[in-house]
NUDREN-334061 format. One record per residue (C-alpha): residue in one letter; z, y, x. Coordinates in Angstrom, 1 decimal. Each point is the difference from the previous one (the first is absolute). Layout:
residuo A; zz Z; yy Y; xx X;
...
This chain:
residuo X; zz -16.0; yy 14.2; xx -21.8;
residuo X; zz -3.8; yy -0.5; xx 0.9;
residuo X; zz 0.8; yy -1.7; xx 3.2;
residuo X; zz -3.4; yy -1.8; xx 0.0;
residuo X; zz -1.9; yy 3.2; xx 0.7;
residuo X; zz 2.4; yy 0.9; xx 2.9;
residuo X; zz -0.4; yy -3.5; xx 1.4;
residuo X; zz -3.7; yy 0.1; xx -0.2;
residuo X; zz 0.1; yy 2.6; xx 2.8;
residuo X; zz 1.6; yy -2.4; xx 2.4;
residuo X; zz -2.3; yy -0.6; xx 3.1;
residuo X; zz -1.2; yy -3.5; xx 0.9;
residuo X; zz 2.3; yy -0.2; xx 2.9;
residuo X; zz -1.0; yy -2.6; xx 2.6;
residuo X; zz 3.1; yy 0.3; xx 2.2;
residuo X; zz 3.5; yy 1.5; xx 0.1;
residuo X; zz 0.4; yy 3.4; xx 1.6;
residuo X; zz 2.1; yy 0.4; xx 3.2;
residuo X; zz 3.1; yy 2.1; xx 0.2;
residuo X; zz -2.0; yy 2.7; xx 2.0;
residuo X; zz -2.8; yy 0.0; xx -2.7;
residuo X; zz 2.4; yy 0.4; xx -2.9;
residuo X; zz 1.8; yy 2.8; xx 1.7;
residuo X; zz -3.2; yy 1.7; xx 1.0;
residuo X; zz -1.0; yy -0.2; xx -3.7;
residuo X; zz 3.2; yy 1.6; xx -1.0;
residuo X; zz -0.6; yy 2.9; xx 2.4;
residuo X; zz -3.5; yy 0.5; xx -1.4;
residuo X; zz 1.4; yy 0.0; xx -3.5;
residuo X; zz 2.6; yy 2.7; xx 0.7;
residuo X; zz -2.7; yy 2.2; xx 1.7;
residuo X; zz -2.5; yy -0.5; xx -2.9;
residuo X; zz 2.7; yy 0.8; xx -2.7;
residuo X; zz 2.7; yy 2.1; xx 1.5;
residuo X; zz 1.1; yy 1.5; xx -3.4;
residuo X; zz 0.7; yy -3.5; xx -1.4;
residuo X; zz 0.9; yy -2.3; xx 3.0;
residuo X; zz 2.7; yy 0.2; xx 2.5;
residuo X; zz 1.1; yy -2.3; xx 2.8;
residuo X; zz 3.8; yy -0.5; xx 0.3;
residuo X; zz 1.6; yy -1.6; xx 3.0;
residuo X; zz 2.9; yy -2.2; xx -1.4;
residuo X; zz 0.9; yy -1.7; xx 3.3;
residuo X; zz -1.2; yy -2.0; xx 3.0;
residuo X; zz -0.5; yy -3.6; xx 0.7;
residuo X; zz 1.9; yy -1.9; xx 2.7;
residuo X; zz -2.9; yy 0.6; xx 2.3;
residuo X; zz 0.2; yy 3.7; xx -0.7;
residuo X; zz -3.0; yy 0.1; xx -2.4;
residuo X; zz 0.1; yy 2.8; xx -2.5;
residuo X; zz 0.3; yy -1.3; xx -3.6;
residuo X; zz -1.4; yy 2.5; xx -2.5;
residuo X; zz -0.3; yy 0.1; xx -3.8;
residuo X; zz -3.0; yy 1.6; xx -1.7;
residuo X; zz 1.2; yy 2.4; xx -2.7;
residuo X; zz -2.5; yy 0.5; xx -2.6;
residuo X; zz 0.2; yy 2.2; xx -3.1;
residuo X; zz 2.9; yy 1.7; xx -1.6;
residuo X; zz 0.6; yy -1.9; xx -3.3;
residuo X; zz 3.6; yy 0.0; xx -1.6;
residuo X; zz 0.4; yy -3.7; xx 0.7;
residuo X; zz 0.3; yy -1.5; xx 3.5;
residuo X; zz -1.5; yy -3.3; xx 1.3;
residuo X; zz 0.6; yy -1.7; xx 3.3;
residuo X; zz -2.6; yy -2.6; xx 1.2;
residuo X; zz 0.1; yy -1.6; xx 3.3;
residuo X; zz -2.1; yy -2.5; xx 1.7;
residuo X; zz 0.6; yy -2.8; xx 2.7;
residuo X; zz 3.7; yy -0.6; xx -0.7;
residuo X; zz -0.9; yy -3.2; xx 1.6;
residuo X; zz -2.6; yy 0.8; xx 2.6;
residuo X; zz -2.2; yy -3.0; xx -0.6;
residuo X; zz -0.7; yy 1.4; xx -3.5;
residuo X; zz -2.5; yy 2.8; xx 0.3;
residuo X; zz -1.5; yy -0.3; xx -3.4;
residuo X; zz 2.3; yy 2.9; xx -1.3;
residuo X; zz -1.0; yy 2.2; xx 2.9;
residuo X; zz -3.7; yy -0.3; xx -1.1;
residuo X; zz 1.1; yy 0.7; xx -3.7;
residuo X; zz 1.8; yy 3.1; xx 1.2;
residuo X; zz -3.0; yy 1.1; xx 2.1;
residuo X; zz -2.2; yy -0.1; xx -3.2;
residuo X; zz 2.7; yy 1.5; xx -2.3;
residuo X; zz 0.9; yy 2.8; xx 2.3;
residuo X; zz -3.7; yy 1.3; xx -0.1;
residuo X; zz -0.4; yy -0.6; xx -3.6;
residuo X; zz 3.1; yy 1.9; xx -0.9;
residuo X; zz -1.1; yy 3.0; xx 2.0;
residuo X; zz -3.5; yy 0.0; xx -1.3;
residuo X; zz 0.7; yy -0.8; xx -3.8;
residuo X; zz 1.8; yy 2.8; xx -1.6;
residuo X; zz -0.1; yy -1.7; xx -3.4;
residuo X; zz 1.7; yy -3.2; xx 1.3;
residuo X; zz 2.6; yy 1.9; xx 1.9;
residuo X; zz 0.9; yy 2.2; xx -3.0;
residuo X; zz 0.0; yy -2.9; xx -2.4;
residuo X; zz 2.4; yy -2.0; xx 2.1;
residuo X; zz 2.3; yy 3.0; xx 0.6;
residuo X; zz 1.5; yy -1.0; xx 3.2;
residuo X; zz 0.7; yy 1.3; xx 3.5;
residuo X; zz -1.2; yy -2.9; xx 2.2;
residuo X; zz 1.6; yy -0.9; xx 3.3;
residuo X; zz -2.2; yy -2.6; xx 1.6;
residuo X; zz 0.8; yy -1.8; xx 3.3;
residuo X; zz -2.9; yy -2.2; xx 1.1;
residuo X; zz 1.9; yy -1.9; xx 2.8;
residuo X; zz 3.8; yy 0.1; xx -0.2;
residuo X; zz 0.0; yy -2.4; xx 3.1;
residuo X; zz -2.7; yy 1.3; xx 2.3;
residuo X; zz 1.1; yy -2.0; xx 3.0;
residuo X; zz 0.0; yy -3.3; xx -1.8;
residuo X; zz -3.3; yy 0.8; xx -1.7;
residuo X; zz -1.7; yy 0.6; xx 3.3;
residuo X; zz 1.0; yy -3.5; xx 1.1;
residuo X; zz -2.0; yy -1.4; xx -2.9;
residuo X; zz -3.1; yy 1.9; xx 0.6;
residuo X; zz -1.6; yy -3.0; xx 1.7;
residuo X; zz -1.0; yy -1.5; xx -3.3;
residuo X; zz -0.7; yy 3.2; xx -1.9;
residuo X; zz -3.8; yy -0.2; xx 0.7;
residuo X; zz -0.3; yy -3.7; xx -0.9;
residuo X; zz -1.4; yy -2.6; xx -0.1;
residuo X; zz 2.4; yy -0.6; xx -2.9;
residuo X; zz 0.8; yy -3.6; xx 0.4;
residuo X; zz 3.4; yy -1.8; xx 0.1;
residuo X; zz -0.3; yy -0.6; xx 3.7;
residuo X; zz -0.8; yy 3.6; xx 1.0;
residuo X; zz 2.8; yy 1.3; xx -2.2;
residuo X; zz 2.6; yy -2.3; xx 1.4;
residuo X; zz -1.3; yy 0.5; xx 3.6;
residuo X; zz 0.6; yy 3.8; xx -0.2;
residuo X; zz 3.1; yy 0.1; xx -2.3;
residuo X; zz 3.1; yy 1.8; xx 0.6;
residuo X; zz 3.0; yy 0.5; xx -2.3;
residuo X; zz 3.3; yy 1.4; xx 1.3;
residuo X; zz 3.4; yy -1.7; xx 0.0;
residuo X; zz 2.0; yy 0.6; xx -3.2;
residuo X; zz 2.2; yy 2.6; xx 1.7;
residuo X; zz -3.1; yy 2.0; xx 1.2;
residuo X; zz -1.7; yy 0.1; xx -3.4;
residuo X; zz -0.2; yy 3.3; xx -1.9;
residuo X; zz 0.3; yy -1.5; xx -3.3;
residuo X; zz 3.1; yy -2.0; xx 0.7;
residuo X; zz 2.3; yy 2.3; xx 2.1;
residuo X; zz 1.4; yy 2.4; xx -2.5;
residuo X; zz 3.9; yy 0.2; xx 0.0;
residuo X; zz 1.9; yy -2.4; xx -2.0;
residuo X; zz 3.7; yy -1.1; xx -0.5;
residuo X; zz 0.3; yy -3.1; xx -2.2;
residuo X; zz 2.8; yy -2.6; xx 0.3;
residuo X; zz 0.1; yy -1.0; xx 3.7;
residuo X; zz -3.3; yy 1.6; xx 0.9;
residuo X; zz 0.0; yy 3.4; xx 1.6;
residuo X; zz -3.2; yy 1.5; xx 1.2;
residuo X; zz 0.0; yy 3.5; xx 1.2;
residuo X; zz -2.7; yy 0.1; xx 2.6;
residuo X; zz -3.3; yy 1.3; xx -1.6;
residuo X; zz -2.8; yy 0.0; xx 2.6;
residuo X; zz -1.6; yy 3.4; xx 0.8;
residuo X; zz -3.0; yy -0.8; xx -2.4;
residuo X; zz 2.4; yy -0.8; xx -2.8;
residuo X; zz 2.0; yy 3.2; xx 0.7;
residuo X; zz -3.3; yy 2.0; xx -0.5;
residuo X; zz -0.6; yy -1.7; xx -3.3;
residuo X; zz 3.6; yy 0.8; xx -1.0;
residuo X; zz -0.5; yy 3.6; xx 0.8;
residuo X; zz -3.1; yy 0.1; xx -2.2;
residuo X; zz 1.7; yy -1.7; xx -2.9;
residuo X; zz 2.8; yy 2.3; xx 0.3;
residuo X; zz -2.3; yy 3.0; xx 0.1;
residuo X; zz -2.3; yy -1.1; xx -2.8;
residuo X; zz 2.4; yy -1.8; xx -2.3;
residuo X; zz -3.0; yy -1.8; xx -1.5;
residuo X; zz -0.3; yy -0.9; xx -3.6;
residuo X; zz -2.6; yy -2.6; xx 1.2;
residuo X; zz -0.1; yy -1.8; xx 3.3;
residuo X; zz -2.6; yy -2.6; xx 1.1;
residuo X; zz 0.8; yy -2.2; xx 3.0;
residuo X; zz -3.5; yy -1.3; xx 1.0;
residuo X; zz 0.4; yy -3.6; xx 1.1;
residuo X; zz -2.7; yy -2.6; xx -0.1;
residuo X; zz 0.0; yy -3.9; xx 0.2;
residuo X; zz -2.0; yy -2.2; xx 2.3;
residuo X; zz -1.2; yy -3.0; xx -2.1;
residuo X; zz 0.3; yy -0.6; xx -3.7;
residuo X; zz -0.4; yy 2.3; xx -3.0;
residuo X; zz 1.1; yy 3.4; xx -1.3;
residuo X; zz 3.6; yy 0.6; xx -1.1;
residuo X; zz 2.3; yy 2.9; xx -0.5;
residuo X; zz 3.6; yy 1.0; xx 0.5;
residuo X; zz 1.6; yy 2.8; xx -2.1;
residuo X; zz 3.3; yy 1.7; xx 0.2;
residuo X; zz 0.8; yy -0.5; xx -3.8;
residuo X; zz -1.6; yy -1.5; xx -3.1;
residuo X; zz -3.2; yy 1.7; xx -1.0;
residuo X; zz -1.6; yy -2.0; xx -2.8;
residuo X; zz -2.8; yy 2.6; xx -0.8;
residuo X; zz -1.3; yy -0.6; xx 3.5;
residuo X; zz -0.3; yy -3.8; xx 0.1;
residuo X; zz -3.3; yy -0.5; xx -1.9;
residuo X; zz -1.4; yy 3.1; xx 1.7;
residuo X; zz 0.7; yy -1.5; xx 3.5;
residuo X; zz -1.6; yy -3.3; xx -1.1;
residuo X; zz -3.1; yy 1.7; xx -1.3;
residuo X; zz -0.4; yy 1.8; xx 3.3;
residuo X; zz -0.2; yy -3.3; xx 1.8;
residuo X; zz -2.3; yy -1.6; xx -2.6;
residuo X; zz -2.5; yy 2.9; xx 0.4;
residuo X; zz 0.0; yy -0.5; xx 3.8;
residuo X; zz -0.6; yy -3.8; xx -0.5;
residuo X; zz 3.1; yy -0.8; xx 2.1;
residuo X; zz 2.6; yy -2.7; xx -0.8;
residuo X; zz 3.7; yy 0.6; xx -0.9;
residuo X; zz 2.4; yy -1.8; xx 2.2;
residuo X; zz 1.4; yy -2.7; xx -2.2;
residuo X; zz 1.4; yy -2.4; xx 2.6;
residuo X; zz 3.5; yy 0.2; xx 1.3;
residuo X; zz 1.8; yy 3.4; xx 0.0;
residuo X; zz 0.4; yy 1.6; xx 3.4;
residuo X; zz 3.8; yy -0.5; xx -0.3;
residuo X; zz 1.6; yy -2.7; xx -2.1;
residuo X; zz 2.4; yy 2.4; xx -1.5;
residuo X; zz -2.6; yy 2.7; xx -1.1;
residuo X; zz 0.5; yy 0.9; xx -3.7;
residuo X; zz -3.3; yy -0.3; xx -1.9;
residuo X; zz -1.0; yy 2.6; xx -2.6;
residuo X; zz -3.5; yy -1.3; xx -0.7;
residuo X; zz -2.7; yy -2.1; xx 1.6;
residuo X; zz -0.1; yy 1.2; xx 3.7;
residuo X; zz 2.4; yy 2.9; xx -0.7;
residuo X; zz 3.6; yy -0.1; xx 1.3;
residuo X; zz 3.0; yy 2.2; xx 0.5;
residuo X; zz 0.1; yy 1.1; xx 3.6;
residuo X; zz 2.7; yy -2.1; xx 1.5;
residuo X; zz 2.4; yy 1.8; xx 2.4;
residuo X; zz 2.3; yy -1.0; xx 2.8;
residuo X; zz 2.8; yy -0.6; xx -2.4;
residuo X; zz -2.0; yy -2.5; xx -1.7;
residuo X; zz -0.9; yy -1.7; xx 3.2;
residuo X; zz 3.7; yy 0.0; xx 1.0;
residuo X; zz 1.1; yy -1.6; xx -3.3;
residuo X; zz -2.7; yy -2.7; xx 0.3;
residuo X; zz 1.1; yy -0.9; xx 3.6;
residuo X; zz 3.6; yy 0.2; xx -1.2;
residuo X; zz -0.7; yy -2.7; xx -2.4;
residuo X; zz -2.4; yy -2.3; xx 2.0;
residuo X; zz 0.3; yy 0.8; xx 3.8;
residuo X; zz 3.5; yy -1.5; xx 0.5;
residuo X; zz 0.9; yy 2.9; xx 2.4;
residuo X; zz 0.8; yy 3.7; xx 0.0;
residuo X; zz -3.3; yy 1.7; xx -1.2;
residuo X; zz 0.7; yy 2.9; xx 2.3;
residuo X; zz -0.7; yy -2.4; xx 2.9;
residuo X; zz -3.4; yy -0.8; xx -1.3;
residuo X; zz -1.1; yy 3.5; xx -1.2;
residuo X; zz -1.1; yy 1.9; xx 3.1;
residuo X; zz -0.8; yy 3.3; xx -1.7;
residuo X; zz 0.9; yy 2.4; xx -2.7;
residuo X; zz -1.3; yy 0.7; xx -3.5;
residuo X; zz -3.4; yy 1.3; xx -1.3;
residuo X; zz -1.5; yy 3.3; xx -0.7;
residuo X; zz 0.0; yy -1.0; xx -3.7;
residuo X; zz 3.8; yy -0.2; xx 0.0;
residuo X; zz 0.3; yy 3.4; xx 1.9;
residuo X; zz -2.4; yy 1.9; xx -2.3;
residuo X; zz 1.7; yy -1.4; xx -3.2;
residuo X; zz 3.3; yy 1.1; xx 1.3;
residuo X; zz -1.0; yy 3.5; xx 1.3;
residuo X; zz -2.5; yy 0.9; xx -2.6;
residuo X; zz -0.1; yy -2.6; xx -2.8;
residuo X; zz -3.6; yy -0.6; xx 1.0;
residuo X; zz -2.4; yy -2.3; xx -1.9;
residuo X; zz -1.3; yy -2.0; xx 2.9;
residuo X; zz -3.1; yy -2.1; xx 0.2;
residuo X; zz -1.1; yy -2.7; xx 2.5;
residuo X; zz -3.5; yy -1.6; xx -0.6;
residuo X; zz -0.7; yy -3.0; xx 2.3;
residuo X; zz -3.8; yy -0.8; xx 0.5;
residuo X; zz -1.1; yy -2.7; xx 2.2;
residuo X; zz -2.7; yy 0.0; xx 2.8;
residuo X; zz -1.1; yy -3.5; xx -0.9;
residuo X; zz 0.1; yy -2.2; xx -3.1;
residuo X; zz -0.9; yy -3.4; xx -1.4;
residuo X; zz -0.5; yy -0.3; xx -3.8;
residuo X; zz 2.8; yy -2.7; xx -0.3;
residuo X; zz 2.6; yy 2.8; xx 0.4;
residuo X; zz -0.4; yy 0.8; xx -3.7;
residuo X; zz -0.5; yy -3.6; xx -1.4;
residuo X; zz 3.0; yy -0.7; xx -2.3;
residuo X; zz -1.2; yy -3.5; xx -1.0;
residuo X; zz 2.4; yy -2.9; xx 0.9;
residuo X; zz -0.1; yy -1.4; xx 3.5;
residuo X; zz 0.9; yy -3.6; xx 0.9;
residuo X; zz 3.3; yy 0.7; xx 1.5;
residuo X; zz 3.3; yy 1.7; xx -1.1;
residuo X; zz 0.8; yy 3.6; xx 1.0;
residuo X; zz 2.9; yy -1.3; xx 1.9;
residuo X; zz -2.2; yy -2.4; xx 2.1;
residuo X; zz -2.4; yy 2.9; xx 0.7;
residuo X; zz 2.7; yy 2.3; xx 1.2;
residuo X; zz 1.6; yy -2.7; xx 2.2;
residuo X; zz -3.4; yy -0.8; xx 1.4;
residuo X; zz -0.4; yy 3.7; xx 0.9;
residuo X; zz 3.3; yy 0.0; xx 1.8;
residuo X; zz -1.1; yy -3.1; xx 2.1;
residuo X; zz -3.2; yy 1.8; xx 0.8;
residuo X; zz 1.8; yy 3.1; xx 1.0;
residuo X; zz 2.5; yy -1.7; xx 2.1;
residuo X; zz -2.7; yy -2.1; xx 2.0;
residuo X; zz -1.9; yy 3.2; xx 0.7;
residuo X; zz 3.1; yy 1.8; xx 1.0;
residuo X; zz 1.1; yy -2.7; xx 2.3;
residuo X; zz -3.2; yy 0.0; xx 1.9;
residuo X; zz 0.2; yy 3.8; xx 0.6;
residuo X; zz 3.7; yy -0.2; xx 0.8;
residuo X; zz -0.4; yy -2.9; xx 2.6;
residuo X; zz -2.6; yy 1.9; xx 1.9;
residuo X; zz 1.8; yy 3.3; xx -0.3;
residuo X; zz 3.3; yy -1.5; xx 1.3;
residuo X; zz -1.9; yy -1.6; xx 2.9;
residuo X; zz -1.5; yy 3.3; xx 1.2;
residuo X; zz 2.5; yy 2.5; xx -1.2;
residuo X; zz 1.4; yy 0.7; xx 3.5;
residuo X; zz -3.5; yy 0.9; xx 1.1;
residuo X; zz -0.5; yy 2.6; xx -2.7;
residuo X; zz 1.7; yy 2.7; xx 2.0;
residuo X; zz -2.0; yy 3.0; xx -1.0;
residuo X; zz 1.6; yy 2.0; xx -2.9;
residuo X; zz -2.1; yy -1.0; xx -3.0;
residuo X; zz 0.0; yy 0.6; xx -3.8;
residuo X; zz -1.6; yy -3.4; xx -0.3;
residuo X; zz 2.9; yy -1.9; xx 1.7;
residuo X; zz 2.5; yy 2.0; xx -2.1;
residuo X; zz -1.7; yy -0.9; xx -3.2;
residuo X; zz -0.3; yy -3.7; xx 0.9;
residuo X; zz 3.6; yy -0.3; xx 1.0;
residuo X; zz 1.1; yy 1.6; xx -3.4;
residuo X; zz -2.4; yy -2.0; xx -2.2;
residuo X; zz 0.9; yy -3.3; xx 1.7;
residuo X; zz 3.7; yy 0.6; xx 0.0;
residuo X; zz 0.2; yy 1.0; xx -3.8;
residuo X; zz -2.8; yy -2.3; xx -1.2;
residuo X; zz 2.3; yy -3.1; xx 0.4;
residuo X; zz 2.7; yy 1.4; xx -2.2;
residuo X; zz -2.6; yy 1.2; xx -2.5;
residuo X; zz -1.6; yy -3.5; xx -0.2;
residuo X; zz 3.4; yy -1.7; xx -0.4;
residuo X; zz 0.9; yy 2.3; xx -2.9;
residuo X; zz -3.4; yy -0.6; xx -1.6;
residuo X; zz 0.5; yy -3.7; xx 0.3;
residuo X; zz 3.5; yy 0.2; xx -1.8;
residuo X; zz -1.5; yy 2.1; xx -2.7;
residuo X; zz -3.0; yy -2.4; xx -0.5;
residuo X; zz 2.3; yy -3.0; xx -0.2;
residuo X; zz 2.3; yy 1.5; xx -2.5;
residuo X; zz -1.9; yy 2.3; xx -2.4;
residuo X; zz -0.8; yy -1.9; xx -3.1;
residuo X; zz -3.2; yy 2.3; xx -0.5;
residuo X; zz -1.7; yy -2.0; xx 2.8;
residuo X; zz 0.1; yy -3.2; xx -1.9;
residuo X; zz -3.1; yy 0.8; xx -2.0;
residuo X; zz -3.5; yy -0.8; xx 1.1;
residuo X; zz -1.5; yy 2.6; xx 2.4;
residuo X; zz -3.1; yy 1.9; xx -0.9;
residuo X; zz -3.1; yy -0.2; xx 2.1;
residuo X; zz 0.8; yy 3.6; xx 1.1;
residuo X; zz 3.6; yy -0.9; xx 1.0;
residuo X; zz -1.1; yy -3.1; xx 1.8;
residuo X; zz -2.8; yy 1.9; xx 1.9;
residuo X; zz 2.5; yy 2.7; xx 1.0;
residuo X; zz 2.5; yy -2.4; xx 1.3;
residuo X; zz -2.4; yy -2.3; xx 1.9;
residuo X; zz -2.8; yy 2.2; xx 1.1;
residuo X; zz 1.2; yy 3.7; xx 0.0;
residuo X; zz 3.0; yy -1.0; xx 2.0;
residuo X; zz -2.2; yy -1.4; xx 2.8;
residuo X; zz -1.8; yy 3.5; xx 0.0;
residuo X; zz 3.2; yy 1.9; xx 0.5;
residuo X; zz 1.1; yy -2.3; xx 2.9;
residuo X; zz -3.3; yy 0.7; xx 1.7;
residuo X; zz 1.3; yy 3.5; xx 0.4;
residuo X; zz 3.1; yy -1.2; xx 1.9;
residuo X; zz -2.3; yy -1.9; xx 2.4;
residuo X; zz -2.1; yy 3.1; xx 0.5;
residuo X; zz 3.1; yy 2.0; xx 0.8;
residuo X; zz 1.0; yy -2.4; xx 2.7;
residuo X; zz -3.5; yy 0.2; xx 1.5;
residuo X; zz 0.3; yy 3.8; xx 0.1;
residuo X; zz 3.4; yy -0.1; xx 1.6;
residuo X; zz -1.4; yy -2.2; xx 2.8;
residuo X; zz -3.1; yy 2.3; xx 0.3;
residuo X; zz 2.2; yy 3.1; xx 0.2;
residuo X; zz 2.0; yy -1.5; xx 2.8;
residuo X; zz -3.3; yy -1.0; xx 2.0;
residuo X; zz -1.4; yy 3.4; xx -0.4;
residuo X; zz 3.2; yy 1.4; xx 1.6;
residuo X; zz -0.2; yy -2.6; xx 2.8;
residuo X; zz -3.7; yy 0.9; xx 0.7;
residuo X; zz 1.1; yy 3.7; xx 0.3;
residuo X; zz 2.8; yy -0.9; xx 2.5;
residuo X; zz -2.5; yy -2.0; xx 2.1;
residuo X; zz -2.4; yy 2.9; xx 0.1;
residuo X; zz 2.7; yy 2.4; xx 1.3;
residuo X; zz 1.9; yy -2.4; xx 2.4;
residuo X; zz -0.7; yy 0.0; xx 3.6;
residuo X; zz -0.6; yy -3.5; xx 1.7;
residuo X; zz 2.9; yy 0.2; xx 2.4;
residuo X; zz 2.7; yy 0.2; xx -2.8;
residuo X; zz -0.8; yy -3.4; xx -1.1;
residuo X; zz -0.5; yy 1.0; xx -3.7;
residuo X; zz -3.6; yy -1.0; xx -0.2;
residuo X; zz 0.4; yy -3.7; xx 0.9;
residuo X; zz 3.1; yy -0.6; xx -2.1;
residuo X; zz -1.3; yy 1.9; xx -3.0;
residuo X; zz -3.2; yy -1.9; xx 0.1;
residuo X; zz 1.9; yy -3.4; xx -0.3;
residuo X; zz 2.2; yy 1.1; xx -2.8;
residuo X; zz -2.9; yy 1.8; xx -1.7;
residuo X; zz -2.2; yy -3.1; xx 0.4;
residuo X; zz 2.5; yy -2.2; xx -1.7;
residuo X; zz 0.3; yy 2.5; xx -2.9;
residuo X; zz -3.7; yy 0.3; xx -0.2;
residuo X; zz -0.4; yy -3.7; xx -0.6;
residuo X; zz 2.7; yy 0.2; xx -2.8;
residuo X; zz -2.0; yy 2.9; xx -1.5;
residuo X; zz -3.1; yy -2.2; xx -0.1;
residuo X; zz 1.8; yy -2.9; xx -1.7;
residuo X; zz 1.4; yy 2.4; xx -2.6;
residuo X; zz -3.4; yy 1.6; xx -0.4;
residuo X; zz -1.7; yy -3.5; xx -0.6;
residuo X; zz 2.8; yy -1.0; xx -2.5;
residuo X; zz -0.5; yy 3.3; xx -1.9;
residuo X; zz -3.8; yy -0.5; xx -0.2;
residuo X; zz 0.4; yy -3.8; xx -1.0;
residuo X; zz 2.5; yy 0.8; xx -2.7;
residuo X; zz -2.0; yy 3.0; xx -1.3;
residuo X; zz -3.2; yy -2.1; xx -0.2;
residuo X; zz 1.9; yy -3.0; xx -1.8;
residuo X; zz 1.4; yy 2.4; xx -2.5;
residuo X; zz -3.3; yy 1.7; xx -0.7;
residuo X; zz -1.6; yy -3.3; xx -0.6;
residuo X; zz 2.6; yy -0.9; xx -2.6;
residuo X; zz -0.3; yy 3.4; xx -1.9;
residuo X; zz -2.7; yy 1.5; xx -2.2;
residuo X; zz 1.0; yy 3.3; xx 1.6;
residuo X; zz -1.7; yy 3.4; xx 0.2;
residuo X; zz 0.9; yy 3.4; xx 1.3;
residuo X; zz 0.3; yy 2.7; xx -2.7;
residuo X; zz -2.0; yy 3.3; xx 0.6;
residuo X; zz 2.3; yy 2.8; xx 1.1;
residuo X; zz -1.4; yy 2.2; xx -2.8;
residuo X; zz 1.4; yy -2.5; xx -2.7;
residuo X; zz 3.4; yy -0.1; xx 1.6;
residuo X; zz 0.1; yy 3.9; xx 0.2;
residuo X; zz -1.2; yy 0.2; xx -3.6;
residuo X; zz 2.9; yy -2.3; xx -1.2;
residuo X; zz 2.5; yy 2.0; xx 1.8;
residuo X; zz -1.3; yy 3.3; xx -1.1;
residuo X; zz -0.4; yy -0.9; xx -3.7;
residuo X; zz 3.5; yy -1.4; xx 0.1;
residuo X; zz 1.3; yy 3.3; xx 1.6;
residuo X; zz -1.7; yy 2.1; xx -2.7;
residuo X; zz 1.3; yy -2.0; xx -2.9;
residuo X; zz 3.6; yy -0.1; xx 1.6;
residuo X; zz -0.1; yy 3.8; xx 0.7;
residuo X; zz -0.9; yy 0.8; xx -3.6;
residuo X; zz 2.7; yy -2.3; xx -1.3;
residuo X; zz 2.6; yy 1.6; xx 2.2;
residuo X; zz -1.2; yy 3.4; xx -1.0;
residuo X; zz 0.4; yy -0.8; xx -3.6;
residuo X; zz 3.6; yy -1.1; xx 0.5;
residuo X; zz -0.5; yy -3.7; xx 0.0;
residuo X; zz 2.3; yy -2.4; xx -1.6;
residuo X; zz 3.4; yy -0.3; xx 1.6;
């Protein structure tokens, strides 16, 4: 597959497109190529927003690709924006691949809109954290597919997940691509089954873009490694078994959601599924495999302490102001879920770190960096979410004040409560700024051009689609 030539056409994107812009582009594509392109409504979001799939071509094989399964991850939407036009315009590419393509640019349009504050940049750690939103586990498209496993029963797929289920049931794809991306680190992949012919091809894609592999800690301690930065996609059953071993309580009380699209597609259609995680920011240390000056166990335990300290700060403030956050808010829902289940996750991680003999060896520089620095980046996001929860409440309070009449007493009382909350907001904003500045001073960090991220995801898609079309190795 000559993916280099296909990737050469990717524009030098300077920002991420909004949901409206992506949808307008899909409409133009259908109008320009009516014989090749259709728009199929597969469902609606919780806010009543139509969710539509671009259907392109009429090949004998079928592929389902969807962006923004986590709405703070728009790289895949940009990849689908480019791929949709390329497939319609490039007859040779479309015929060589031999698929009917179903492309959903934003499977969670409501959540994606809540991230649009950082889509235009500046692409800094602070600005990303300041405008960040990620739903609670039970409101995430990727992790609300039905499952029954031991004591865990989840049968409440959200509307967006139901839409994706309909598409998978309709297409029964031989190849599916769930387009996630990371925040900070290097590139890594999840696959639904071993695929040795792809490993070196994936690595070559990253080398040609001049990006690092993620060679620090795996995202999940129990992830099964196939090759450098390539893992089997863990499912909720794996998470359950891990908590069963290390959490000291019923895993069903910790797991607040269902299983993944990967599990569903494998069960319904036997799909070969790919996830390619590409980061917005990186530091060269994320791929340094030389020995560090501490053991891996010490590094992991230090990351837990960093995580606990950061969560404690957020939780103390959130507990103090929780009664004042009266406006129904996705930010409050997310914070409540992350804080509640985060404690159990950290305790399980501590027990794993203290008992697994694999952690006795010296840490690599990448593993030390991942544990001590990247952990701090992800905890910035929790602080940003707290700021947004307060900001959202204050925006509602301002609206109340504008519509209230003086004689009903709401203006004076509202100003007092809003004034207190505004001071807390400023405190959190300062803390976020100081932590971001401190972290940036400790890192040799840089943002990655969007074009490179799209190229890695696109080239990985083309290689995986060809592999799946040829039957793969089961």
